[in-house]
C-alpha positions in Angstrom: 64.8 67.3 100.0 64.2 69.9 102.5 67.2 68.7 104.6 69.5 69.2 101.6 68.4 72.8 101.0 68.8 73.7 104.7 72.3 72.2 104.6 73.3 74.3 101.6 72.0 77.4 103.2 74.0 76.7 106.4 77.1 76.0 104.4 76.9 79.3 102.4 76.2 81.3 105.6 79.2 79.8 107.4 81.5 80.5 104.3 80.4 84.2 104.4 81.1 84.5 108.1 84.6 82.9 107.6 85.3 85.4 104.8 84.2 88.3 107.0 86.4 87.5 110.0 89.4 86.1 108.1 92.5 87.7 109.8 95.3 89.3 107.8 97.9 86.6 107.3 101.3 87.0 108.9 104.5 87.4 107.0 105.0 84.4 104.7 107.5 81.7 105.5 110.6 82.4 103.4 114.1 81.2 103.6 116.9 83.8 103.7 118.2 84.6 100.2 121.1 86.7 98.9 120.3 90.4 99.1 122.3 92.9 97.1 121.3 96.5 98.0 122.8 97.8 94.8 120.1 96.0 92.8 117.1 96.0 95.0 114.8 98.6 96.6 115.1 98.5 100.4 112.1 99.0 102.6 111.9 99.0 106.4 108.5 98.2 107.8 107.1 98.1 111.3 104.4 95.6 112.5 101.8 95.3 115.2 100.5 98.5 116.6 103.9 100.3 116.3 104.1 103.0 113.6 107.0 104.9 112.2 104.9 108.0 112.6 105.5 107.8 116.3 109.1 108.8 115.6 110.3 112.3 114.9 112.6 111.2 112.1 113.8 108.0 110.5 117.2 107.4 108.9 118.5 104.3 107.2 122.2 104.8 107.7 124.3 101.7 107.2 124.2 98.0 106.2 127.3 95.8 106.2 127.8 92.2 105.2 130.8 90.3 106.6 131.5 87.0 105.0 133.8 84.5 106.8 135.2 81.5 105.0 133.9 78.1 105.9 130.6 76.2 106.0 128.3 77.5 107.2 129.4 81.1 106.5 128.7 83.8 109.0 127.0 86.9 107.5 126.9 89.8 109.9 124.3 92.2 108.4 124.0 95.4 110.4 121.1 97.7 109.7 121.0 100.9 111.8 117.6 102.7 111.9 117.7 105.9 113.9 114.5 107.6 115.2 113.3 109.4 118.3 110.3 107.8 120.0 108.2 110.6 121.4 106.0 108.5 123.7 108.9 106.2 125.0 107.3 103.1 123.6 109.4 100.0 123.2 110.1 98.5 119.8 107.4 96.1 118.7 108.4 94.8 115.3 110.9 95.9 112.7 110.9 94.1 109.3 113.3 94.6 106.4 111.7 93.6 103.1 112.9 93.5 99.5 111.3 95.4 96.6 109.0 92.8 94.9 106.7 91.0 97.3 106.2 90.9 101.0 109.0 88.5 102.0 111.4 89.9 104.6 115.0 89.0 104.8 115.1 89.4 108.6 112.9 90.7 111.4 113.7 92.0 114.8 111.1 92.3 117.6 110.9 93.3 121.2 108.0 92.1 123.3 107.6 92.3 127.1 111.0 93.7 127.3 112.5 90.6 125.7 114.6 91.1 122.6 114.3 88.3 120.0 115.0 87.5 116.4 113.3 85.4 113.8 113.7 84.7 110.2 110.2 84.1 108.8 109.0 80.9 110.4 112.1 79.0 109.4 114.1 77.9 112.4 116.7 75.9 110.4 119.1 78.9 110.5 120.4 79.6 114.0 119.0 82.8 115.4 121.4 85.7 115.7 121.3 88.7 118.0 119.5 92.0 118.1 120.7 95.0 120.1 118.8 98.2 120.8 120.9 101.0 122.1 120.5 104.7 123.0 117.9 106.6 125.1 115.6 108.7 122.9 117.4 108.3 119.6 117.4 104.5 119.1 119.8 102.5 117.1 118.8 99.0 116.0 121.6 96.5 115.0 120.9 92.9 113.8 123.4 90.1 113.3 122.6 86.6 112.0 124.1 83.6 110.2 123.6 82.1 106.8 124.9 79.0 105.0 127.1 80.2 102.1 130.6 79.6 100.8 133.4 82.1 100.6 131.6 85.2 99.5 133.4 88.6 99.6 132.7 91.1 102.3 130.9 94.3 101.5 129.6 97.5 103.2 127.0 100.0 102.1 126.5 103.4 103.6 123.0 104.9 103.1 123.6 108.1 105.2 123.3 110.3 102.1 120.2 108.6 100.7 116.7 110.1 100.6 114.1 108.3 102.8 110.5 108.4 101.7 107.2 107.6 103.5 105.0 104.8 102.2 102.2 104.8 104.7 102.3 104.8 108.5 104.3 101.5 108.8 106.8 101.8 105.9 109.9 103.8 105.2 111.4 103.5 101.7 114.9 103.9 100.4 115.5 103.5 96.6 119.1 102.4 96.2 119.0 102.2 92.4 116.4 104.6 91.2 115.4 104.9 87.6 115.3 108.6 86.8 114.2 109.7 90.3 114.1 113.4 89.3 113.1 115.0 86.1 113.5 118.5 84.5 110.2 119.5 82.9 110.9 123.1 81.8 112.7 124.2 79.7 113.2 121.4 77.2 116.6 120.1 76.2 118.5 122.2 73.6 115.8 125.0 73.8 116.8 128.6 73.3 116.1 131.0 76.2 116.9 134.6 77.1 116.5 136.8 80.1 115.1 135.4 83.4 113.7 131.9 83.2 112.3 129.4 85.8 113.6 125.9 85.6 110.9 123.4 86.8 110.8 119.7 87.6 109.2 116.9 89.6 110.2 113.8 91.5 109.0 110.9 89.4 108.3 108.4 92.2 104.6 108.3 93.2 105.4 108.2 96.9 105.5 111.5 98.7 109.0 112.7 99.7 109.8 113.0 103.4 110.5 116.4 104.9 114.2 117.1 104.6 114.6 115.6 101.2 116.8 118.0 99.3 116.7 118.7 95.6 119.8 120.5 94.3 120.7 122.0 90.9 124.0 122.7 89.2 124.2 125.5 86.6 127.1 125.4 84.1 129.2 123.2 86.5 129.3 126.1 89.1 128.4 123.9 92.1 125.3 122.5 93.7 122.7 124.8 95.2 119.2 124.3 96.7 116.0 124.7 94.7 112.6 125.9 95.8 110.2 123.1 96.8 110.6 119.4 96.4 107.8 117.9 94.3 107.3 120.0 92.2 110.5 122.1 92.5 111.7 125.2 90.7 114.7 127.4 90.3 114.9 131.0 88.9 117.9 131.6 86.6 119.0 134.9 85.2 120.7 134.0 81.9 122.0 137.5 81.1 125.5 136.5 82.5 125.8 133.5 80.2 126.5 132.9 76.5 126.3 130.1 74.1 125.2 126.8 75.7 125.3 125.8 79.3 124.5 122.4 81.0 122.0 122.1 83.8 122.0 119.1 86.2 119.7 118.2 89.1 119.9 115.6 91.8 118.2 114.3 94.9 120.1 114.4 98.2 122.6 111.6 98.4 122.6 110.5 94.8 124.4 111.6 91.6 122.5 113.9 89.4 119.6 112.1 87.7 118.7 114.4 84.9 120.6 116.9 82.7 119.7 119.2 79.9 121.5 121.8 77.8 120.0 125.3 77.1 121.1 127.8 74.5 121.4 131.4 75.5 120.2 134.2 73.1 121.1 137.6 74.5 120.1 139.6 71.4 116.4 138.8 71.4 113.7 139.6 74.0 110.1 138.8 74.6 108.2 141.3 72.5 105.0 139.5 71.7 102.9 142.3 73.2 104.2 145.1 71.1 104.3 145.9 67.4 105.2 149.6 68.0 108.6 150.4 69.3 110.0 151.6 71.6 108.6 149.1 74.1 108.7 148.5 77.8 109.1 145.1 79.3 108.3 144.5 83.0 109.6 141.0 83.6 109.6 138.2 86.2 107.3 139.5 88.9 104.7 141.0 86.6 102.3 139.9 83.9 100.0 141.9 81.7 96.3 142.2 80.8 95.2 143.9 77.6 92.9 146.9 78.0 92.3 147.2 74.3 93.9 147.5 70.9 94.0 150.6 68.8 94.6 150.5 65.0 95.9 153.9 63.9 96.0 154.7 60.2 96.7 157.8 58.1 99.4 159.1 60.4 102.9 159.7 59.4 104.6 161.1 62.5 108.2 161.4 63.4 109.1 162.2 67.0 112.3 164.0 67.3 114.0 165.9 70.1 112.0 169.0 69.2 109.5 170.0 71.9 106.3 170.1 69.8 105.0 168.1 66.9 101.8 168.8 65.1 99.6 166.2 63.4 96.6 166.8 61.2 95.0 163.6 60.1 91.8 161.5 59.7 91.9 158.6 62.1 89.9 155.4 62.7 90.5 153.9 66.1 89.1 150.6 67.2 89.1 149.7 70.9 87.6 146.3 71.8 85.4 146.2 68.7 84.2 149.8 68.9 85.2 152.3 66.1 86.1 155.9 66.9 86.5 158.4 64.0 88.1 161.8 64.5 89.5 164.6 62.3 91.4 166.9 64.5 94.7 168.6 65.0 96.8 167.1 67.8 99.8 168.7 69.3 102.3 166.3 70.8 105.1 167.5 73.0 107.9 165.1 73.8 108.0 166.5 77.3 104.5 165.2 77.9 105.9 161.7 77.8 106.9 162.1 81.4 109.2 159.8 83.2 109.0 160.0 86.9 107.8 158.3 90.1 104.7 158.5 92.3 105.3 158.1 96.1 102.9 157.0 98.8 103.1 157.2 102.6 102.2 154.3 104.9 98.6 155.5 104.9 98.3 155.2 101.2 98.3 159.0 100.7 99.7 160.0 97.4 102.6 162.5 97.7 102.6 163.4 94.0 104.4 163.0 90.8 108.2 163.6 90.5 110.2 163.9 87.3 112.7 161.2 86.8 115.8 163.2 87.5 116.7 161.8 90.9 115.8 158.8 93.0 114.7 158.0 96.6 114.0 154.7 98.4 110.4 153.8 99.1 110.2 152.0 102.4 106.9 150.2 102.3 104.7 150.7 99.2 105.2 150.5 95.5 103.0 151.4 92.5 102.5 148.4 90.3 100.9 149.6 87.1 102.4 150.4 83.7 100.5 151.6 80.6 102.5 151.3 77.4 102.1 153.9 74.6 103.6 154.1 71.2 105.6 157.2 72.3 109.1 157.2 73.6 109.6 158.7 77.1 112.6 160.9 77.9 114.9 159.1 80.3 117.5 160.9 82.4 119.0 159.2 85.5 120.6 161.0 88.4 121.4 159.2 91.7 122.3 161.8 94.2 119.2 163.7 95.5 117.6 163.6 99.0 113.8 163.9 99.4 111.5 164.6 102.3 110.2 161.6 104.4 109.2 158.9 103.8 112.3 158.8 101.5 115.9 158.4 102.5 119.2 159.0 100.7 120.8 155.8 99.5 123.7 155.0 97.3 121.4 153.0 95.1 117.9 154.1 94.1 114.3 153.0 93.8 112.4 154.6 91.0 108.9 154.5 89.5 108.9 154.7 85.8 105.8 156.4 84.4 104.4 156.6 80.9 101.6 159.0 79.9 98.8 157.5 77.9 98.6 159.9 74.8 96.3 157.9 72.6 93.6 160.2 71.2 90.9 158.4 73.0 90.1 157.7 76.6 90.8 154.2 77.9 89.8 152.6 81.2 93.3 153.0 82.4 94.5 156.0 84.3 96.2 158.8 82.3 99.3 158.3 84.3 100.5 154.8 85.1 103.6 153.7 86.9 105.7 150.8 88.1 108.5 150.8 90.6 112.0 149.4 90.1 115.3 149.8 92.0 118.9 149.8 90.9 122.3 151.4 91.0 122.9 152.4 87.4 125.1 155.4 86.5 123.4 158.5 85.0 122.3 157.8 81.4 120.8 159.9 78.7 118.8 158.5 75.8 120.1 159.1 72.3 118.0 160.9 69.7 115.0 159.0 68.5 113.4 159.1 65.1 110.7 156.5 64.1 107.5 156.7 62.0 104.3 156.1 64.1 102.3 153.8 61.9 100.9 150.4 62.8 99.2 148.7 65.8 99.7 149.7 69.4 98.4 148.0 72.5 97.6 149.5 75.9 98.7 147.0 78.5 98.0 147.0 82.2 100.8 145.3 84.3 100.1 144.0 87.7 101.9 142.1 90.4 101.9 138.3 89.9 103.9 135.2 90.7 103.9 134.2 87.0 105.3 135.8 83.9 105.2 134.2 80.5 104.8 130.8 82.2 107.7 131.3 84.6 107.5 131.6 88.4 109.4 134.3 90.2 110.8 133.3 93.5 111.0 135.4 96.7 108.1 137.8 95.8 105.3 137.8 98.3 102.1 139.9 97.8 100.3 140.9 101.0 97.3 142.7 99.5 96.3 145.1 96.7 94.6 148.4 97.1 92.5 149.8 94.3 91.9 153.5 93.8 90.9 154.8 90.4 89.9 152.4 87.6 93.0 150.8 86.1 95.3 151.8 88.9 96.4 149.7 91.9 99.0 149.8 94.6 100.5 146.6 95.9 102.0 146.2 99.3 105.0 143.9 99.2 107.3 142.1 101.6 110.3 140.2 100.3 114.0 139.7 101.0 114.7 141.0 97.5 111.8 142.9 96.0 112.6 143.7 92.5 110.8 144.6 89.2 113.3 144.5 86.4 112.3 147.0 83.7 114.0 147.3 80.3 113.4 150.2 77.9 114.4 149.4 74.4 114.4 151.8 71.4 114.6 150.7 67.8 115.1 152.5 64.5 112.6 151.9 61.6 114.7 148.9 60.5 114.2 147.4 64.0 117.9 147.8 64.9 118.4 148.2 68.6 119.6 151.8 69.3 119.5 151.9 73.0 118.6 149.7 76.0 118.2 151.0 79.6 118.0 148.2 82.1 117.0 148.8 85.8 117.2 145.5 87.6 118.4 145.9 91.2 116.3 145.3 94.3 114.9 146.9 97.4 115.1 145.0 100.7 112.3 145.1 103.2 112.8 145.1 107.0 111.2 141.7 107.8 108.9 139.4 106.0 106.8 136.5 107.3 106.0 133.6 104.9 104.4 130.2 105.4 106.5 127.3 104.1 105.7 123.6 104.2 102.6 122.3 105.9 102.4 118.6 106.9 99.6 116.5 108.4 100.3 113.5 110.6 98.9 110.9 110.1 98.0 111.2 106.5 95.2 110.9 105.5 93.4 112.1 108.6 90.4 110.3 110.0 87.3 111.8 111.4 87.2 112.2 115.2 90.9 111.1 115.4 93.6 113.5 116.6 95.9 114.8 113.8 99.1 116.9 114.1 99.5 119.9 111.8 103.1 121.1 111.5 103.7 124.5 109.9 107.0 126.0 108.8 107.1 129.8 109.4 109.9 131.7 107.7 111.4 135.2 108.1 112.7 136.0 104.7 113.6 139.6 105.6 116.8 141.3 106.7 115.7 142.1 110.3 114.5 139.9 113.2 110.7 139.5 113.5 108.9 139.3 116.8 105.4 138.3 118.1 104.4 136.3 115.0 100.8 135.1 115.4 99.8 131.9 113.7 96.1 131.1 113.3 94.7 127.8 111.9 91.1 127.6 110.7 89.1 124.5 109.6 86.4 126.2 107.5 84.7 128.6 109.9 86.0 126.8 113.0 89.2 127.9 114.6 91.6 125.0 115.3 94.0 127.1 117.3 96.2 130.2 117.6 99.8 130.4 118.7 102.4 133.2 119.0 106.1 132.8 118.1 108.2 135.1 120.2 110.8 135.8 117.5 112.4 134.5 114.3 115.8 135.6 113.3 116.3 137.2 109.8 116.6 134.4 107.3 115.6 131.7 109.8 112.5 129.5 110.1 110.7 127.8 112.9 108.1 125.0 113.1 104.8 125.4 115.1 102.5 122.4 115.8 98.7 122.3 116.2 96.5 119.4 117.4 93.5 119.0 115.0 90.6 116.6 115.4 88.3 116.8 112.3 84.7 116.4 113.3 83.5 114.8 110.1 84.7 113.0 107.0 85.0 114.7 103.6 86.9 117.6 102.2 88.2 120.2 104.7 89.6 123.6 103.9 92.5 124.4 106.3 93.4 128.1 106.2 96.7 129.2 107.9 97.5 132.8 108.6 100.8 134.1 109.8 101.1 137.8 110.7 103.6 140.1 112.3 102.4 143.7 112.8 99.8 145.4 110.6 101.5 145.1 107.2 103.3 141.7 107.2 101.1 138.7 106.8 100.8 135.6 104.7 98.0 133.1 104.1 98.0 129.5 102.9 95.1 127.2 102.2 95.4 123.4 102.3 92.6 121.1 101.0 92.5 117.9 103.0 90.3 114.8 102.5 89.3 113.3 105.8 88.5 109.6 105.9 85.7 108.0 108.0 86.7 107.0 111.5 87.7 103.3 112.1 84.4 102.4 113.8 82.4 103.8 110.8 84.4 101.7 108.4 83.8 98.5 110.4 80.1 99.3 110.7 79.7 99.9 107.0 81.5 96.6 106.2 79.2 94.7 108.6 76.1 96.3 107.1 77.2 95.3 103.6 78.0 91.8 104.8 74.5 91.5 106.4 72.9 92.7 103.3 74.7 90.1 101.2 73.6 87.3 103.6 70.0 88.4 103.4 70.0 88.5 99.6 71.5 85.0 99.4 68.9 83.6 101.8 66.0 85.1 99.8 67.4 83.6 96.6 67.7 80.1 98.2 64.1 80.3 99.6 62.7 81.2 96.1 64.6 78.3 94.5 63.2 75.9 97.2 59.6 77.0 96.6 60.0 76.5 92.9 61.4 73.0 93.4 58.6 72.0 95.7 55.9 73.3 93.3 57.4 71.3 90.4 57.4 68.1 92.5 53.7 68.3 93.0 53.1 68.3 89.3 54.9 64.9 88.6 53.0 61.6 88.2 53.6 58.0 87.1 52.2 57.1 83.6 52.7 54.3 80.9 51.5 53.8 77.3 47.9 54.5 76.4 45.8 51.3 75.6 45.6 52.1 71.9 49.3 52.4 71.8 49.8 49.1 73.5 47.5 47.4 70.9 49.8 48.6 68.2 52.7 46.6 69.7 52.6 43.1 68.4 53.3 40.4 71.0 54.7 43.0 73.3 54.3 42.3 77.0 52.7 44.9 79.2 55.4 46.7 81.2 55.2 46.1 84.9 57.0 49.3 85.8 54.8 52.4 85.4 56.0 55.6 83.6 55.7 59.0 85.4 53.3 61.5 83.7 51.6 64.7 84.9 48.5 64.1 87.1 46.0 66.9 87.6 43.2 65.1 89.5 42.9 62.9 92.6 43.3 59.0 92.4 40.3 57.2 90.8 38.6 54.6 93.1 37.1 51.6 91.3 33.2 51.5 91.7 31.7 49.0 94.1 29.6 46.2 92.4 26.7 44.4 94.0 28.6 41.1 93.5 32.2 41.2 94.5 34.3 40.2 91.4 37.6 38.4 91.7 40.7 40.6 92.3 44.2 40.3 90.7 47.3 41.0 92.7 50.5 42.4 91.2 53.9 43.6 92.6 55.4 46.7 90.9 58.4 49.0 91.5 57.9 52.8 92.2 60.0 54.8 89.7 60.6 57.6 92.2 61.7 55.8 95.4 62.5 52.3 93.9 60.4 50.6 96.6 58.3 47.4 95.7 54.7 47.4 96.6 51.6 45.2 95.7 48.4 46.4 94.1 45.1 44.6 93.6 42.7 45.4 90.7 39.8 44.0 88.8 40.9 45.2 85.4 43.5 47.5 83.7 44.2 50.4 83.4 44.0 51.3 87.1 45.3 54.3 89.1 47.8 53.4 91.8 49.7 55.3 94.6 53.1 54.4 96.1 52.6 54.0 99.9 56.3 55.0 100.6 56.7 58.4 98.7 53.1 59.1 97.6 53.9 59.1 93.9 50.7 58.5 91.8 50.3 57.0 88.4 48.3 54.6 86.0 49.1 50.9 85.6 48.2 49.6 82.1 
């Protein structure tokens, strides 16, 4: 019994060891089958210790099939994979596999400088030939044979296709994608107006490779690039369109994969924030925060072109839940609704307020706050005035539109609030205005942002915000086209549009540094393993930038710092850093790019670092050892229970009184096993030796025959072979 248990333990232990060290199986043995690249997904995979990540780039450019009549038929399949090997390693393995499953249709390898070819493990098809040409940029060409009959020749050019990464060893080319790209905003047949941001994603779960282009076509006017890849976005000003226009998007090398139609409404605007007209809308690069609502009642005021208007009224004003009651005489002068600009020098010193009767160009700083009141400002535009430094004379203008807060209570906002726009409009004067002041007004604070009404505004970069008085801030910008479109609309009491002044041009800054795409290779990184960080640095200004300093931080630890000598206007340049993460877990990578004291950009990447390879193996061995120990303990417990149960078994038959009840029944010679608690009973010794009876019986446990002698029955007996005890009746 003990031998059987030990054998089972050894068998289980050996099985666990075999499972632990079982190698990854090689590519399965498949015969070559027909492969149609128009129907399948093509993957190119490396094997052994050679990775695609060792190449600067990978392109799948061409595959041709040449069929020659006859049996067997020659198929010349040429696959060209182009990539630059940085460390001058030879090719190890290249596999080409189909979409579903791991079977490969052919494989090329180079080992010990010998080029070879194999088709799975099937040697029935004669091997073809493999050529590797080029120094640095390698081209792999494979030719082989197949048995087929009179198939047409074909050729497929993949040079326009998008190549994706699927791990370190795989490159992926979807030849027949199912809705590869998708427009998520706006929805099809939706009605839009003004500036909108079209958004979308690439639907495949794999990450697009750098260089994958997404293009958009508005109203069949031609394909242009979008911002980003996955997700991507494109800002569109709809003011130049009418009725319905189609919008198409595509991924590089394929026809457009999604299309929507939007309806243009040029007569309505986004006025959710204002019940009182006229209103001011600062769009695209701004969003608003409410400072409080004021409910005004009992006033019936008409503002005209007269200078002074007197109001005598009882008012209840509620601001953020607090009631203010007043009964006073207020004098409102239309001239108090000033329209002008506030200028700052490069040390953030305020130069003062200027009436909006002429324009200058602000070189570095703009004021970014607007407080809206229910009173209409005077608006007069003149474009030909020269100011003292830091302003210059320009044919266009940059203007800060200001609105005085004339509510009869003090809010947290400054009494004068401004926002800066630029444009080249001709001089314009507002028409007369006549509207009752009765209803709900809302004081709004506009500040710089990348998001307005759910839309992203491209090409606006915020360096930092300076705060002075409560409710007032100054934002320092750099951008190729810094613009804050402002529209001032006036309505009559019937809400008919009387006048609209739009200021929507741009101010261009000298140079602007922005951080573009950041990639990590390999991905995901592993602890204590070297990783390469590649950072795209852009100059989105109109002048060349010099001495651009790039700093990379891993938490509080500096990874490195490099300086780019120069980047031409509108150009970009990549810079690489070697990074060895010290530990696994989440790492915060902060990248700073700066040029001078006022041009900088920051970007933060959150990266999950996996354990190093040795730690993974150690953890697996520890878990395996723990499993083995648990299995051994369980087997030992079962063995002890079985041994204890065996001690409690004994041989027994029928009791004497039960045997008497059986008429004419012979006494069984084979004993029956019953439980025995005490030691065997030895027959007492008499003074005169009585005669003994001999009888041969069979042990019920081991089936061995043995002879017992007794004077009378019942008598306790014991098997000499296995030690089983019992009673013979």
